[in-house]
C-alpha positions in Angstrom: 0.0 0.0 0.0 2.7 2.4 0.9 5.9 2.6 -1.1 9.0 3.1 1.1 10.6 6.5 0.7 13.9 6.5 2.5 15.0 10.0 1.4 14.6 12.9 -1.0 16.6 10.8 -3.5 14.1 8.0 -3.6 11.5 10.5 -4.8 13.7 11.9 -7.6 15.7 8.8 -8.7 15.5 9.9 -12.3 18.0 12.7 -11.4 20.5 10.6 -9.5 22.6 7.5 -10.2 21.6 4.3 -8.5 25.0 3.4 -7.3 24.8 3.0 -3.5 27.9 5.0 -2.9 26.7 7.8 -5.1 23.4 8.0 -3.2 25.1 8.0 0.2 27.4 10.8 -0.7 24.8 12.9 -2.4 22.7 12.7 0.8 25.8 14.1 2.6 26.2 16.8 0.0 22.6 17.9 0.4 23.0 18.1 4.2 26.2 20.1 3.9 24.7 22.4 1.4 21.6 23.0 3.5 23.8 23.9 6.5 25.9 26.3 4.4 24.6 29.9 4.9 24.6 32.5 2.0 28.0 34.2 1.4 29.8 31.1 2.6 31.6 29.0 0.0 30.0 25.6 -0.7 32.2 22.6 0.0 32.9 20.1 -2.7 33.1 16.3 -2.1 34.2 13.7 -4.6 31.7 10.8 -4.2 33.5 8.6 -6.7 37.1 8.9 -5.6 37.4 5.2 -5.2 36.0 4.3 -8.7 38.7 2.8 -10.7 37.3 4.2 -14.0 37.1 7.8 -12.6 40.5 8.7 -14.2 40.1 12.4 -14.6 40.0 14.5 -11.4 37.4 17.3 -11.6 37.5 20.0 -8.9 36.2 23.5 -8.2 35.6 25.7 -5.2 32.2 27.2 -6.1 31.3 30.4 -4.2 27.8 31.3 -3.2 25.8 33.5 -5.5 23.1 36.2 -5.2 19.9 36.7 -7.2 20.3 39.0 -10.2 24.1 39.4 -9.6 26.7 38.1 -12.1 28.2 34.7 -11.2 31.4 33.2 -12.7 33.4 30.2 -11.6 35.6 27.7 -13.6 36.0 24.0 -13.0 39.5 22.5 -13.1 40.6 19.2 -14.5 43.6 17.1 -13.5 44.8 14.3 -15.8 43.8 13.2 -19.3 44.4 15.0 -22.6 42.6 18.1 -23.8 40.3 19.2 -25.3 37.8 18.4 -22.5 34.0 18.2 -22.7 32.0 19.2 -19.6 28.4 18.1 -19.2 25.7 18.3 -16.5 24.8 14.7 -15.6 22.4 14.8 -12.7 20.8 17.4 -10.5 19.9 21.0 -11.3 21.9 24.2 -11.8 20.5 27.4 -10.3 18.1 29.0 -12.8 20.0 31.6 -14.8 23.4 29.7 -14.5 24.8 27.7 -17.5 27.7 25.4 -17.9 30.0 26.0 -20.8 30.8 22.5 -22.2 34.2 23.5 -23.7 35.7 25.6 -20.8 33.8 24.2 -17.7 32.8 27.8 -16.8 29.6 28.3 -14.7 28.3 31.7 -15.4 25.2 33.9 -15.6 22.8 35.7 -13.2 20.9 33.3 -10.9 17.2 34.2 -10.7 16.1 32.0 -7.7 17.3 31.6 -4.2 18.0 28.1 -2.8 20.5 25.3 -2.6 21.2 23.6 -5.9 23.1 20.3 -6.0 24.4 18.6 -9.2 27.0 16.3 -10.8 29.3 17.4 -13.6 31.0 14.9 -15.9 34.2 15.6 -17.8 35.4 13.6 -20.9 38.8 14.1 -22.5 39.9 13.5 -26.1 40.7 9.8 -25.4 37.3 9.1 -23.8 38.5 9.0 -20.2 36.0 10.4 -17.8 35.6 11.8 -14.3 32.6 12.9 -12.3 32.2 15.2 -9.3 29.4 16.5 -7.1 29.0 20.3 -6.5 26.6 22.6 -4.8 25.8 26.3 -5.1 23.9 28.3 -2.6 22.0 31.3 -4.0 20.9 34.0 -1.6 18.7 37.0 -2.1 21.6 39.4 -2.4 19.9 41.9 -0.1 19.1 39.8 3.0 18.0 41.8 6.0 18.0 39.5 9.0 15.3 40.2 11.6 14.9 38.5 14.9 11.8 38.4 17.2 11.3 36.8 20.6 8.0 35.8 22.1 6.8 36.6 24.7 8.5 40.0 25.0 8.0 40.2 28.7 6.9 38.1 31.6 6.9 37.7 35.4 8.2 34.6 37.2 8.8 33.4 40.7 12.2 32.0 41.8 13.0 28.7 40.1 10.1 28.9 37.7 10.6 28.2 33.9 9.5 30.0 30.9 9.6 28.9 27.2 10.7 31.6 24.8 10.4 31.2 21.0 12.6 33.0 18.5 11.5 33.8 14.9 14.1 34.7 12.3 13.3 36.2 8.9 15.4 37.4 6.0 17.5 34.2 5.9 17.1 30.5 5.3 19.2 29.8 8.4 16.8 30.5 11.3 19.2 29.3 14.1 19.8 31.5 17.1 22.0 31.6 20.2 20.3 32.1 23.5 21.7 34.1 26.4 20.5 35.4 29.8 21.9 38.1 32.1 20.9 35.9 35.1 19.7 32.4 35.4 20.0 29.9 32.5 18.5 29.4 29.1 19.0 26.2 27.0 19.5 25.9 23.3 15.7 25.5 22.8 14.8 28.8 24.5 13.7 27.3 27.9 14.6 29.8 30.6 15.1 28.7 34.2 14.9 31.5 36.8 17.4 31.6 39.7 16.5 31.9 43.4 16.3 35.6 44.3 15.7 37.4 47.6 14.4 40.6 46.0 12.6 41.5 42.9 15.1 41.2 40.0 15.1 42.2 36.4 16.6 39.8 33.8 17.1 40.1 30.0 17.0 37.0 27.8 18.3 37.4 24.2 18.2 35.5 21.0 21.1 36.3 18.5 21.1 35.2 14.9 23.8 32.7 14.1 24.0 34.2 10.6 24.5 37.9 11.7 25.6 38.4 15.3 24.5 42.1 15.1 20.9 41.0 14.8 19.2 40.0 18.1 15.9 40.4 20.0 15.3 40.3 23.8 12.7 39.7 26.4 12.3 41.3 29.8 11.7 39.2 32.8 10.8 40.2 36.3 11.7 37.6 38.9 9.9 37.7 42.3 11.3 36.0 45.4 9.9 32.6 46.4 6.7 32.8 48.4 6.1 36.4 47.4 2.9 35.4 45.7 -0.1 34.2 47.6 -1.1 30.6 47.0 -4.2 30.5 44.7 -6.0 28.1 42.4 -5.9 29.5 38.9 -8.1 26.9 37.2 -11.1 28.5 35.6 -14.5 27.0 34.8 -14.5 23.3 34.1 -15.7 22.1 30.7 -18.8 20.0 30.2 -18.5 16.2 30.3 -20.4 13.5 28.5 -21.7 10.3 30.0 -19.5 7.4 29.0 -16.7 9.5 27.6 -13.3 10.0 29.2 -13.1 13.3 31.2 -9.7 14.7 32.0 -8.7 18.1 33.5 -5.6 19.1 35.6 -6.0 21.8 38.3 -3.3 24.5 38.5 -2.1 26.7 41.3 0.4 29.5 41.6 2.2 31.1 44.5 3.1 29.4 47.7 5.8 26.8 47.8 5.7 23.7 45.5 5.0 20.8 45.5 1.3 21.1 45.9 -1.2 18.5 47.1 -4.8 18.5 46.0 -8.1 17.1 47.3 -11.8 17.5 47.1 -12.7 19.0 50.5 -16.5 19.3 50.2 -19.3 18.3 47.9 -19.3 15.4 45.5 -17.7 15.3 42.0 -19.7 13.6 39.1 -20.0 9.8 39.6 -17.0 8.1 37.9 -14.7 11.1 38.2 -12.1 11.5 41.0 -9.1 13.7 41.8 -5.7 12.5 42.8 -3.1 14.4 44.9 -1.4 15.8 41.8 -4.6 17.7 40.8 -5.5 15.3 38.0 -9.3 15.2 37.8 -10.1 12.3 35.5 -12.5 9.4 34.9 -15.5 8.3 32.9 -18.8 9.9 34.1 -21.5 7.4 34.5 -24.6 9.6 34.9 -25.9 12.9 33.6 -26.4 15.9 35.9 -24.6 18.8 37.5 -22.2 18.3 40.5 -20.8 21.0 42.7 -17.8 20.6 45.0 -14.9 22.4 46.7 -11.2 21.8 45.7 -8.4 22.6 48.2 -4.7 22.8 47.4 -2.0 22.6 50.1 1.6 23.7 49.5 4.8 22.5 51.0 4.5 24.8 54.0 0.9 23.6 54.7 -0.7 26.8 53.4 -4.0 26.2 51.7 -6.3 27.8 49.1 -9.7 26.6 48.0 -12.2 27.2 45.2 -15.7 26.1 44.3 -16.3 24.3 41.1 -19.1 22.5 39.2 -19.3 20.1 36.3 -22.3 19.4 34.1 -22.4 15.9 32.5 -24.8 15.6 29.6 -26.4 12.3 28.5 -24.2 10.2 26.3 -24.4 10.8 22.6 -23.5 8.2 20.1 -20.9 9.9 17.9 -17.2 10.6 18.4 -16.4 13.2 15.8 -17.5 11.9 12.5 -17.8 8.3 13.7 -20.9 6.7 15.1 -20.1 4.7 18.2 -21.4 1.1 18.8 -25.2 1.1 19.2 -25.1 -2.0 21.3 -22.7 -3.4 23.8 -22.3 -6.9 25.4 -23.1 -7.4 29.0 -20.4 -9.9 30.3 -20.5 -9.7 34.1 -21.2 -12.9 36.1 -24.4 -11.4 37.3 -25.5 -11.1 33.6 -24.9 -14.9 33.0 -26.7 -16.7 35.9 -26.7 -20.5 36.1 -29.0 -21.3 38.9 -29.2 -25.0 38.3 -27.2 -28.0 39.6 -23.5 -28.5 39.0 -22.3 -31.4 36.9 -18.8 -32.5 38.0 -16.4 -34.1 35.4 -13.3 -35.7 36.9 -10.0 -36.4 35.2 -10.6 -39.0 32.5 -14.4 -38.2 32.5 -16.6 -37.7 29.4 -16.8 -34.0 28.8 -18.8 -34.4 25.6 -21.4 -36.5 27.4 -21.7 -33.8 30.0 -22.2 -31.1 27.4 -24.8 -33.2 25.5 -26.8 -33.9 28.7 -26.5 -30.4 30.3 -29.7 -28.4 30.8 -30.0 -24.6 30.8 -28.9 -23.3 34.1 -26.3 -26.1 34.8 -22.6 -25.5 35.7 -20.2 -28.1 34.3 -17.2 -28.2 36.7 -14.0 -29.7 35.2 -11.5 -31.0 37.6 -8.8 -28.4 38.2 -5.4 -29.5 36.8 -6.9 -32.2 34.7 -6.5 -32.5 30.9 -9.4 -33.2 28.5 -8.4 -34.2 25.0 -10.7 -34.1 22.0 -12.9 -31.9 19.9 -15.8 -30.8 22.1 -18.9 -29.6 20.5 -21.1 -27.3 22.5 -24.7 -28.2 21.4 -27.6 -25.9 20.6 -29.8 -25.4 23.7 -32.9 -23.3 23.9 -31.6 -21.3 26.9 -32.4 -17.8 28.0 -30.8 -14.9 29.7 -31.7 -16.3 33.1 -30.4 -19.8 32.5 -26.9 -20.0 31.1 -24.6 -23.0 30.9 -21.2 -22.4 32.6 -18.3 -24.6 31.8 -15.5 -23.9 34.2 -12.7 -25.2 36.3 -13.7 -26.9 39.6 -11.3 -24.6 41.5 -13.3 -22.1 43.6 -13.6 -18.5 42.6 -11.1 -17.5 45.3 -8.4 -19.5 43.4 -8.9 -17.3 40.3 -8.4 -13.6 39.7 -11.3 -11.6 40.9 -13.9 -10.9 38.2 -12.7 -8.0 36.0 -9.0 -8.9 36.5 -6.9 -10.6 33.8 -5.9 -14.2 34.3 -2.3 -15.1 33.5 -0.4 -18.4 32.9 0.5 -18.2 36.6 -2.9 -19.9 37.3 -1.7 -22.8 35.1 1.4 -23.1 37.2 3.7 -21.1 34.8 5.6 -18.5 36.8 6.7 -16.6 33.7 6.9 -16.8 29.9 10.2 -15.9 28.1 10.2 -12.6 26.4 6.8 -11.5 27.6 6.0 -8.9 30.3 6.5 -10.2 33.8 3.1 -10.8 35.4 2.6 -11.0 39.2 3.0 -14.6 40.2 4.2 -15.2 43.7 2.7 -18.7 44.1 2.2 -20.4 40.7 -0.4 -23.2 40.9 -2.3 -25.0 38.2 -6.0 -24.4 39.0 -7.2 -24.5 35.4 -8.9 -27.3 33.5 -7.1 -27.9 30.2 -8.8 -28.6 26.9 -6.5 -29.9 24.2 -7.6 -30.6 20.6 -6.9 -34.1 19.3 -5.8 -34.6 15.7 -4.9 -32.0 13.1 -8.3 -30.2 12.8 -9.8 -27.2 14.6 -10.8 -27.4 18.2 -11.0 -28.3 21.1 -14.0 -25.9 21.3 -16.6 -25.8 18.6 -20.0 -24.3 19.0 -22.7 -26.1 17.0 -25.1 -24.0 15.0 -27.8 -22.7 17.4 -25.5 -22.9 20.5 -26.3 -20.1 22.9 -25.8 -18.8 26.4 -22.5 -20.5 27.2 -19.9 -19.0 29.6 -16.3 -20.5 29.8 -14.3 -19.7 32.9 -10.9 -20.7 34.2 -9.8 -22.9 31.2 -6.6 -23.6 29.5 -7.4 -24.1 25.8 -4.5 -25.3 23.6 -3.2 -27.8 21.0 -0.7 -30.7 21.2 3.0 -30.3 20.5 4.4 -31.7 17.2 1.2 -32.2 15.3 1.5 -30.8 11.8 -1.6 -28.5 11.7 -2.6 -24.9 12.1 -5.8 -25.2 14.2 -8.3 -22.6 15.3 -8.9 -23.3 19.0 -12.4 -21.9 19.3 -15.0 -21.3 16.6 -18.6 -21.7 15.4 -19.1 -24.7 13.2 -18.8 -24.0 9.5 -21.9 -22.2 8.1 -23.4 -22.2 11.6 -24.3 -19.4 14.0 -24.1 -19.1 17.8 -25.0 -16.3 20.2 -24.5 -15.2 23.8 -21.0 -16.6 24.4 -18.6 -15.3 27.1 -14.9 -16.4 27.3 -13.8 -15.3 30.8 -10.4 -15.6 32.6 -8.9 -18.3 30.4 -5.5 -19.0 28.8 -5.6 -19.8 25.1 -2.3 -20.6 23.5 -0.3 -22.5 20.9 3.1 -24.1 21.4 6.5 -22.5 21.0 7.2 -23.7 17.5 4.0 -25.3 16.1 1.6 -23.2 14.0 -1.7 -22.2 15.6 -3.8 -20.0 13.4 -6.4 -18.5 15.6 -7.5 -18.4 19.2 -11.2 -17.5 18.9 -12.8 -17.1 15.5 -16.0 -15.1 16.0 -17.4 -15.6 12.6 -21.0 -16.6 12.7 -21.7 -15.3 16.2 -23.6 -12.6 18.0 -23.4 -11.1 21.5 -19.9 -12.5 22.3 -17.5 -11.2 24.9 -13.8 -12.1 25.4 -12.7 -10.8 28.7 -9.8 -10.9 31.2 -8.0 -13.7 29.2 -4.5 -14.4 27.9 -3.6 -15.3 24.3 0.0 -16.4 23.4 1.9 -18.3 20.7 -0.4 -17.8 17.8 1.8 -17.8 14.8 2.3 -19.0 11.2 5.8 -19.9 9.8 7.3 -18.3 6.7 7.9 -20.5 3.7 7.3 -23.9 5.3 4.1 -23.3 7.2 0.5 -24.3 6.5 -0.9 -20.8 7.3 0.1 -17.3 6.6 -1.9 -15.1 9.0 -2.3 -15.9 12.7 -4.7 -14.1 15.0 -5.6 -14.2 18.6 -9.2 -13.1 17.8 -10.8 -12.8 14.3 -14.1 -12.5 12.6 -15.9 -10.5 9.9 -16.3 -13.3 7.3 -19.2 -15.5 6.2 -22.9 -15.0 5.6 -24.1 -14.4 9.1 -24.7 -10.9 10.5 -22.2 -10.8 13.3 -21.9 -8.7 16.4 -22.1 -7.1 18.8 -18.7 -8.0 20.4 -16.8 -7.0 23.5 -13.1 -7.7 23.7 -11.9 -6.3 27.0 -8.8 -6.6 29.3 -6.9 -9.3 27.4 -3.3 -10.0 26.6 -3.4 -10.5 22.8 -0.3 -12.1 21.2 -0.2 -13.2 17.6 2.3 -13.0 14.8 -0.2 -11.7 12.2 -2.8 -9.6 14.1 -4.0 -9.6 17.7 -7.4 -8.8 16.2 -8.5 -9.1 12.5 -11.9 -8.5 11.1 -12.4 -9.4 7.4 -10.0 -10.8 5.0 -12.2 -13.5 3.4 -15.5 -14.0 1.7 -18.4 -12.2 3.4 -21.9 -11.1 2.6 -22.5 -9.0 5.7 -20.4 -6.7 7.9 -19.9 -7.3 11.7 -21.0 -4.2 13.7 -21.0 -2.8 17.2 -17.5 -3.9 18.3 -15.9 -2.6 21.5 -12.1 -3.3 22.0 -10.8 -1.9 25.2 -8.1 -2.2 27.9 -6.1 -4.8 25.9 -2.4 -5.3 25.7 -1.3 -6.2 22.1 2.2 -7.7 22.2 4.7 -9.5 20.1 7.9 -10.9 21.8 11.2 -9.8 20.5 12.5 -13.3 20.1 10.3 -13.7 17.1 12.2 -10.9 15.3 14.9 -12.2 13.0 18.3 -11.2 14.3 17.3 -11.2 17.9 19.2 -13.1 20.6 17.7 -15.5 21.4 15.7 -16.0 18.2 12.5 -18.2 18.1 10.9 -19.4 14.9 9.1 -22.4 13.6 10.5 -26.0 13.7 12.0 -25.4 10.3 14.1 -22.5 11.7 12.2 -20.0 9.5 10.7 -16.9 11.3 7.0 -16.4 12.1 5.1 -14.1 9.7 4.7 -10.8 11.6 2.3 -8.2 10.3 0.4 -5.7 12.5 -1.4 -5.4 15.8 -5.0 -5.1 14.7 -6.6 -4.7 11.3 -10.1 -4.0 10.0 -11.0 -5.1 6.5 -14.7 -5.5 7.2 -16.2 -3.9 10.3 -18.5 -1.1 11.3 -19.2 0.9 14.4 -16.0 0.1 16.2 -14.7 1.7 19.4 -11.1 0.9 20.2 -10.0 2.7 23.3 -7.5 2.3 26.2 -5.4 -0.2 24.4 -1.6 -0.6 24.5 0.0 -1.8 21.3 3.6 -2.8 21.8 6.3 -4.3 19.5 5.7 -4.8 15.8 8.0 -4.9 12.8 8.0 -5.4 9.1 9.8 -7.8 6.9 7.0 -9.9 5.3 4.1 -8.7 3.3 3.4 -5.8 5.8 5.4 -2.9 7.1 4.9 -3.3 10.8 2.0 -0.9 11.4 0.3 -0.8 14.8 -3.2 -0.4 13.2 -4.5 -0.9 9.7 -7.9 0.4 8.5 -8.3 -0.8 4.9 -11.7 -2.0 3.6 -10.9 -5.0 1.4 -12.6 -6.9 -1.3 -11.4 -10.4 -1.8 -11.2 -12.8 -4.7 -11.4 -16.5 -5.1 -8.1 -18.4 -5.3 -9.4 -20.7 -8.1 -10.8 -20.0 -11.6 -13.0 -18.4 -12.5 -11.8 -15.5 -10.3 -14.6 -13.5 -8.8 -15.2 -11.0 -6.0 -16.3 -12.4 -2.7 -16.6 -9.3 -0.6 -17.7 -6.3 -2.7 -19.9 -5.2 0.2 -17.0 -5.0 2.7 -16.7 -1.7 4.5 -14.7 -0.1 7.3 -16.9 2.6 8.6 -17.5 4.5 11.8 -14.3 3.6 13.6 -13.2 5.4 16.7 -9.6 5.0 18.1 -8.9 6.9 21.2 -6.7 6.9 24.4 -4.3 4.4 22.8 -0.5 4.0 22.9 1.4 2.6 20.0 5.1 2.0 20.9 8.1 0.2 19.3 6.7 -0.1 15.8 7.7 0.1 12.2 4.8 2.4 11.5 1.8 3.9 13.3 -1.5 3.7 11.4 -2.2 2.8 7.7 -5.5 4.4 6.6 -6.5 3.5 3.0 -9.0 2.7 0.4 -6.4 1.3 -1.9 -6.6 -1.3 -4.7 -2.8 -1.3 -5.3 -1.8 -2.9 -2.1 -3.6 -3.8 1.1 -7.3 -3.3 1.0 -7.8 -4.8 -2.5 -9.1 -7.8 -4.3 -6.2 -9.6 -5.9 -7.3 -8.5 -9.4 -8.0 -4.9 -8.4 -11.7 -4.5 -7.4 -12.7 -2.0 -4.8 -14.7 -2.7 -1.7 -17.7 -0.6 -0.7 -16.7 2.1 1.7 -14.0 3.5 4.0 -15.3 6.5 5.9 -15.9 8.3 9.2 -12.8 7.4 11.2 -12.1 9.4 14.4 -8.6 9.1 15.9 -7.7 11.2 18.9 -5.7 11.2 22.2 -3.2 8.7 20.9 0.5 8.6 21.6 2.8 7.0 18.9 6.4 6.9 19.9 9.6 5.0 19.0 8.2 4.6 15.5 11.3 3.6 13.5 12.1 2.5 10.0 15.6 1.4 10.9 14.9 -0.5 14.1 11.6 -2.1 13.1 11.9 -2.4 9.3 8.8 -0.3 8.5 8.0 3.1 7.1 9.0 5.0 10.2 5.9 7.1 9.6 3.0 7.9 12.0 0.3 7.8 9.3 -0.2 6.6 5.8 -3.3 7.8 3.9 -4.1 6.7 0.3 -6.8 6.0 -2.1 -6.9 4.3 -5.5 -10.6 3.4 -5.7 -12.1 4.9 -8.8 -15.2 6.0 -6.9 -16.2 6.6 -3.3 -12.6 7.5 -2.1 -11.5 7.6 1.6 -13.4 10.3 3.4 -14.2 12.0 6.7 -11.0 11.0 8.6 -10.2 13.1 11.7 -6.8 13.0 13.5 -7.0 15.2 16.6 -4.9 15.6 19.7 -2.1 13.2 18.7 1.4 13.1 20.1 3.8 11.4 17.7 7.5 10.8 17.2 8.5 9.2 13.9 12.0 8.8 12.5 13.4 12.3 12.2 15.3 11.3 9.1 12.0 10.5 7.4 8.7 12.2 8.0 5.3 11.8 9.7 2.9 11.0 6.9 2.6 9.2 3.6 -0.2 10.5 1.3 -1.4 9.4 -2.1 -4.3 9.4 -4.4 -4.2 7.9 -7.9 -7.9 8.3 -8.6 -9.7 11.1 -10.4 -11.8 11.5 -7.3 -10.0 13.3 -4.4 -10.3 12.2 -0.8 -12.3 14.6 1.3 -13.2 15.6 4.8 -9.7 15.2 6.2 -9.0 16.9 9.6 -5.6 17.1 11.2 -5.7 19.4 14.2 -4.3 20.0 17.7 -1.4 17.6 17.3 2.2 17.6 18.3 4.4 15.7 15.8 8.0 15.6 14.7 7.7 16.3 11.0 11.1 15.0 9.9 13.2 15.8 6.9 10.5 14.8 4.4 7.3 15.4 6.3 4.5 14.5 3.9 5.6 12.1 1.2 4.2 10.3 -1.8 2.6 7.0 -0.8 2.0 5.6 -4.2 4.2 4.8 -7.2 3.3 6.6 -10.3 0.9 9.6 -10.9 0.1 10.6 -7.4 -1.3 13.9 -6.1 1.5 13.9 -3.6 4.3 14.0 -6.1 5.3 17.6 -5.2 5.9 16.6 -1.5 5.2 20.2 -0.5 2.7 19.9 2.3 0.3 22.6 1.4 0.4 21.7 -2.3 0.0 18.0 -1.5 -3.0 18.7 0.7 -4.7 20.8 -1.9 -4.2 18.2 -4.6 -5.0 15.1 -2.6 -8.0 16.3 -0.7 -11.1 18.1 -2.0 -11.7 19.5 1.5 -9.5 19.4 4.6 -8.6 21.3 7.8 -4.9 21.3 8.9 -4.3 23.8 11.7 -3.4 24.3 15.3 -0.7 21.7 15.1 2.8 22.0 16.7 5.2 20.9 13.9 8.6 20.2 15.4 12.0 19.6 13.8 10.9 20.6 10.3 13.5 20.5 7.5 14.6 23.9 6.2 13.4 22.7 2.8 9.8 22.8 4.3 9.5 26.1 6.1 6.3 27.6 7.5 5.4 29.1 4.1 5.1 25.6 2.7 2.4 24.6 5.2 -1.2 25.6 5.7 -1.6 28.6 7.9 -2.4 28.6 11.7 0.2 26.1 12.7 3.0 26.4 15.2 6.6 25.5 14.4 9.6 24.6 16.6 13.1 23.5 15.7 13.1 20.6 18.1 11.0 18.7 20.6 12.5 20.8 23.4 10.2 23.6 22.3 7.2 21.6 23.5 8.5 21.7 27.1 7.4 18.1 27.9 7.8 16.8 31.4 10.2 14.3 29.9 10.8 13.8 26.2 13.4 10.9 26.6 14.2 10.9 22.9 10.6 10.0 22.0 10.7 6.6 23.6 8.5 6.0 26.6 8.7 9.6 27.8 6.2 11.6 29.8 4.7 13.9 27.1 2.5 15.9 29.4 3.2 19.6 28.8 4.7 21.7 31.6 2.8 24.8 32.6 5.1 27.1 30.7 4.9 25.2 27.4 3.9 27.4 24.4 1.5 24.7 23.4 -0.4 24.8 26.7 -4.1 25.5 26.1 -3.2 26.3 22.5 -5.7 24.0 20.8 -8.6 25.1 18.7 -10.7 23.7 21.6 -8.7 25.5 24.3 -7.0 22.3 25.4 -3.3 21.4 25.3 -1.9 20.5 21.9 -1.1 16.8 21.6 -2.8 13.8 23.4 -4.5 14.1 26.7 -1.7 12.5 28.6 -3.4 12.5 32.0 -6.5 10.9 30.5 -4.4 8.4 28.6 -2.4 7.4 31.6 -5.6 6.9 33.6 -7.2 4.9 30.8 -4.1 2.6 30.5 -3.6 2.0 34.2 -3.3 -1.7 34.7 -3.5 -2.6 31.0 0.2 -3.7 30.8 
């Protein structure tokens, strides 16, 4: 779907030689040229000095030029026999400058400012040749450097910080040197006030690195500590919505830090609480207005109080452009009563007989620690919501995690799993009943058509070691349908080397919940395996209208996808899917080159793809999920999330479409963390890669996707063999292109050597309704790059031009764009965005090189409350941390 673009050279390969050493040195040349200010001679580098055929030595010390001023410089040749012939081979001369082929003279009057890089080839009378790379910097000729500092004045208390921003005009080199008459200021403009005992005036200055006579300053008044009275400065609290995350942080000034917060009177809205750090977060559970008093206490026990109120409105059913699930699955034990007698099945007993003879309301208790081998078919029963059938371990509830807490392999007597996060396991004991499939087919759990009202609790469900098969452990029988199924506190797993395709295939089911469970070792082996795409949970195929589904608080490990919906023939689309509080994970030992490395029994690696992918799904809410560790190297590029509605085709003749009705619509992804990945999210309606039928037919729709309050960090092409981009957006459908995608309040750190987004559209119909607002991202050297090979709207790679060509309508504003290349200055972006030379401009609590940092903004950040909605730019870090508490 997305063509890899490693550098500027990849986009313009027709201008440059393909020899690896030539590419490497030209990159170096470009960087050197970009860093060379006007009126400084450009440096020359010979990229081919070790080429044995490069007999002639071509050289020249080319000065910088100025627009509309005469330019003249002559190239020199060593070796060979005259006469010589000079020719431009690759790259571009400054407009207005020509190369004399007989004398090697570069002359003329340049008409355009910029940095121009090129190769010249020289040939002598005997046919010997030489090549050399050159660069010329052309300035305006009348540059007037101007420096401005913001804010121009401020007041601080002792030891407080203030972020200053410098803007430099009149030159392409916008670097400044910061200084302060008292206190300290770092290279990013962050000033730290000293401790003073009396009111003190300080000047902070920013001086142009191009012209040291040009500077600007700001005046600071520093008050002694404790000179300001302690007070709460938080204003009116915003309205909340029932069922949505609410997150605010209270702020105080004066007094002596640190502060401690509490609600001293009244009652906050149900579901919302305040911690001692002043974080006021939660999910309101009821509509209404609540009034309460907040008190802050400083380090000297001084206090200040304020009265506040919050109004919570009844829950709506839209998040931005996306409709939320209309129906959810009730999965609590109280929702699945089994008031009838218990049927005990001892070790060696007949589980299938017990299932066949069970009545609605029975509990089937399997002996804890026992193994039951076979393919167990759960028969159709005419049960109702008051009479479920529970199949569970005989161990008492007190031996299992409490309801609502995730079960781990510790309860199967396994103290830890190599390469996985360490779970709490002080006393490993096997209290689970194990079901193992016999033979090479699917199982051990198969729900017969019509099966309903089953709850499975405290089971270990797996496959035997060494059997050549790739089973699905739980599923509905082929062409059948089942409903009201709950998988609760169970461990589903394959074996270390054998293939296991799927943990729970939801196709053909309704009202199914997968909760508090642990999925490991689902993988397919490259080249020698029987399967190619392994999943912990899958669905979205077949002829039955599936959903609703609830997939909550699970550990989901699979080489292909932790969750996949679609990817095969379907005549309906599953709907109303809630995916929350899950930890998606792939162990590093699966990655080729790791020590130790773990692959299949052939030694080949497992086929790793993504974390979750939707090819056919509607009304999906994915929130409070942690997606950790994914890399490219097979047919995918290691994205955390893929949204790509996909038609499919038959594998035999005659080839025909089998899912033209497939859609991915109304998807909300919020309060999610993607970390250690080859790429962030791939968003496409694309028939040239993922999301396509094999012969190129489009699916039905990809629309209304809302993505917000997401952190994407340690997104790396080099480390994880991906694109290194936060997002990819593309469309090649001839009609009904991708539309109404909102990306809002994102904090993201891709490879700085790449960029943050791929974009492409090879259709006559533009994508539309794209919103990218209130985000903090590192843009990289090539921020928005062509996603598609060929005639793409993104071929210019200039952000504002790309957006205008690729999207019929869009909003791109109120973003903090950090670390932008000088090739893509503010004038090349839509208006109403903020720019900073580095992540330090954001003033995070802890950046930590964009890898597991604390990206909450400090109070003096220029991006504090700078959003179009009055909130901080970037993700709601406080709300995200609250949502992910306990997920790992």
